[in-house]
C-alpha positions as CSV (number, residue, x, y, z in Angstrom):
1,X,109.5,94.1,105.8
2,X,108.2,97.5,106.4
3,X,105.5,98.3,103.8
4,X,105.4,102.0,104.9
5,X,109.1,102.4,104.2
6,X,108.8,100.7,100.8
7,X,105.9,103.0,99.9
8,X,107.8,106.1,101.0
9,X,110.9,105.0,98.9
10,X,108.9,103.7,95.9
11,X,110.8,106.0,93.5
12,X,114.1,104.5,94.6
13,X,112.7,101.0,94.0
14,X,111.5,102.0,90.5
15,X,114.9,103.5,89.8
16,X,116.6,100.4,91.0
17,X,114.5,98.3,88.6
18,X,115.3,100.7,85.7
19,X,119.0,100.3,86.5
20,X,118.8,96.5,86.4
21,X,116.7,96.6,83.2
22,X,119.2,98.8,81.5
23,X,121.9,96.2,82.1
24,X,120.1,93.7,79.9
25,X,122.1,93.2,76.6
26,X,119.4,93.8,74.0
27,X,121.7,92.5,71.2
28,X,122.1,89.2,73.0
29,X,118.3,88.7,73.1
30,X,117.6,90.4,69.8
31,X,115.0,92.6,71.3
32,X,114.2,96.1,70.1
33,X,113.7,98.2,73.3
34,X,111.9,101.1,71.6
35,X,109.1,101.6,74.0
36,X,108.1,103.7,77.0
37,X,108.8,102.3,80.4
38,X,106.1,102.9,83.0
39,X,106.4,102.1,86.7
40,X,103.5,99.8,87.3
41,X,103.6,98.2,90.8
42,X,105.5,97.3,93.9
43,X,104.5,94.2,95.9
44,X,105.7,92.2,98.8
45,X,105.9,88.4,98.1
46,X,105.5,86.3,101.1
47,X,105.3,82.9,99.4
48,X,106.6,81.8,96.1
49,X,107.5,78.4,94.6
50,X,111.0,79.4,93.2
51,X,111.8,82.8,94.5
52,X,113.1,83.1,98.0
53,X,110.7,85.1,100.1
54,X,109.8,87.5,101.6
55,X,111.0,89.8,98.9
56,X,109.9,92.9,97.0
57,X,108.6,92.6,93.4
58,X,109.0,95.7,91.3
59,X,107.1,95.7,88.0
60,X,107.9,98.0,85.0
61,X,105.4,98.0,82.1
62,X,106.5,98.6,78.5
63,X,104.1,100.6,76.4
64,X,104.3,101.2,72.6
65,X,101.6,103.0,70.7
66,X,99.4,103.0,73.8
67,X,99.6,99.2,74.0
68,X,101.3,97.0,76.6
69,X,104.2,95.2,74.8
70,X,105.8,93.6,77.8
71,X,107.0,93.9,81.4
72,X,110.0,93.5,83.6
73,X,109.9,92.1,87.1
74,X,112.8,92.7,89.5
75,X,112.9,90.9,92.8
76,X,115.0,92.2,95.7
77,X,115.3,91.4,99.4
78,X,114.5,93.9,102.1
79,X,118.0,95.4,101.7
80,X,117.5,96.0,98.0
81,X,119.8,93.1,97.1
82,X,119.1,91.4,93.8
83,X,117.1,88.1,94.1
84,X,115.9,87.4,90.6
85,X,114.4,89.1,87.5
86,X,112.1,88.2,84.6
87,X,111.6,89.9,81.3
88,X,108.4,89.2,79.4
89,X,108.0,90.6,75.8
90,X,104.6,90.1,74.2
């Protein structure tokens, strides 16, 4: 994995995470998605217990009334192919 290429294309990675997040059916999960989405971080995972690695972890932070209310993690391989995702609502 080329960290420099990931850094140069970080806006594409955040956009990809936003696209995947927007596919979540909020009615199914009974979640009210009324918050601001803030790009938080992009990391390379080289070792993980249940996610195939190496992969890229993209984190979006959810903010409401200046407080963190949750986050979304998208994991993709080096070709930006979906590996896994996690949604955490506080």
